[in-house]
N, C-alpha and C positions, 0 to 999 in steps of 0.2 A: 449354502444356497438358501434363498428365500423365495416366497411366493411372488414377490413383486419384481423378480429378475426377468428381463426380456430374453428372447432366444439367443441373442449374441452374448449376453453375460453368462447364460447357462453353458453355452458352447465353450467359452473361455474357462469356466470352472471345471468342466469335464476334461478339457485338454490338459489340465495339470496332472492328471492321473494316468499311469501306465500299468497295464496288466502284465506282470512279469511271467507268472506261471500259475497253472491250476493243478493241484495234486488231489488224487482220489485213491484212497487206500482200500477200497472195496467194502462190500456189505459186512456189517457187524464188526468192522475194524475201525476204531476211532482214535488213532494215535496223535492227531493234531490238536493244538490248543490255539484258541483265539486270543486276541489281545486282552480279552476279559477273563481268560483262563478256562473257558468252557471247552471240553474235549469233544471233538466231532470228526466225521469222516472226510469231508471236503475241506481243502484249504486253498484260498486265493491269495497269492502274493502280489501286492500292488505297491507301486512307488509314487509318491507325491513329489513332483518336480520342484515346486517352489520351496517346500520344506526340506527337500533332499532326505526324505525319510521313507523307509520301507515298512509296510504293515503286513501282518499275517492274519487274514480274516477267515472266518469259516461260515458255512451255511448249515443251518439246522433243518433237516428234512426228515 
Protein backbone atom coordinates (compact mmCIF):
# COMPACT_ATOMS: atom_id res chain seq x y z
CA UNK A 1 0.00 0.00 0.00
CA UNK A 2 1.13 3.50 -0.76
CA UNK A 3 -0.09 6.98 0.14
CA UNK A 4 -1.20 7.70 -3.41
CA UNK A 5 -3.66 4.79 -3.59
CA UNK A 6 -7.35 5.72 -3.91
CA UNK A 7 -10.11 4.09 -1.85
CA UNK A 8 -10.86 1.47 -4.50
CA UNK A 9 -7.22 0.40 -4.70
CA UNK A 10 -6.99 0.22 -0.91
CA UNK A 11 -10.14 -1.92 -0.74
CA UNK A 12 -8.71 -4.33 -3.31
CA UNK A 13 -5.44 -4.61 -1.36
CA UNK A 14 -7.26 -5.29 1.91
CA UNK A 15 -9.53 -7.86 0.26
CA UNK A 16 -6.46 -10.00 -0.50
CA UNK A 17 -6.14 -10.80 3.23
CA UNK A 18 -8.24 -13.21 5.32
CA UNK A 19 -8.11 -13.36 9.11
CA UNK A 20 -8.09 -17.08 9.89
CA UNK A 21 -7.77 -17.11 13.67
CA UNK A 22 -6.81 -15.06 16.74
CA UNK A 23 -5.06 -16.93 19.55
CA UNK A 24 -4.64 -15.61 23.12
CA UNK A 25 -2.63 -17.64 25.62
CA UNK A 26 -3.34 -15.43 28.64
CA UNK A 27 -1.52 -12.98 30.82
CA UNK A 28 2.20 -13.64 31.39
CA UNK A 29 2.14 -16.56 28.96
CA UNK A 30 3.95 -15.88 25.67
CA UNK A 31 4.25 -19.11 23.71
CA UNK A 32 3.75 -17.64 20.23
CA UNK A 33 6.44 -16.50 17.82
CA UNK A 34 6.07 -13.87 15.12
CA UNK A 35 7.54 -14.25 11.64
CA UNK A 36 10.41 -12.14 13.04
CA UNK A 37 10.95 -14.58 15.93
CA UNK A 38 9.65 -12.36 18.75
CA UNK A 39 7.82 -14.27 21.50
CA UNK A 40 4.46 -12.77 22.48
CA UNK A 41 1.01 -13.47 23.95
CA UNK A 42 -1.36 -12.85 21.00
CA UNK A 43 -1.08 -14.46 17.59
CA UNK A 44 -3.03 -13.49 14.48
CA UNK A 45 -3.09 -16.06 11.71
CA UNK A 46 -3.78 -14.45 8.33
CA UNK A 47 -3.73 -15.70 4.76
CA UNK A 48 -2.84 -13.66 1.68
CA UNK A 49 -4.97 -14.97 -1.18
CA UNK A 50 -2.82 -13.85 -4.11
CA UNK A 51 0.37 -15.25 -2.55
CA UNK A 52 -1.43 -18.33 -1.22
CA UNK A 53 0.66 -17.94 1.94
CA UNK A 54 -0.25 -17.98 5.65
CA UNK A 55 1.45 -15.66 8.13
CA UNK A 56 1.57 -15.93 11.93
CA UNK A 57 1.78 -12.41 13.32
CA UNK A 58 1.80 -11.13 16.88
CA UNK A 59 0.84 -7.98 18.73
CA UNK A 60 3.13 -6.49 21.34
CA UNK A 61 1.15 -4.94 24.17
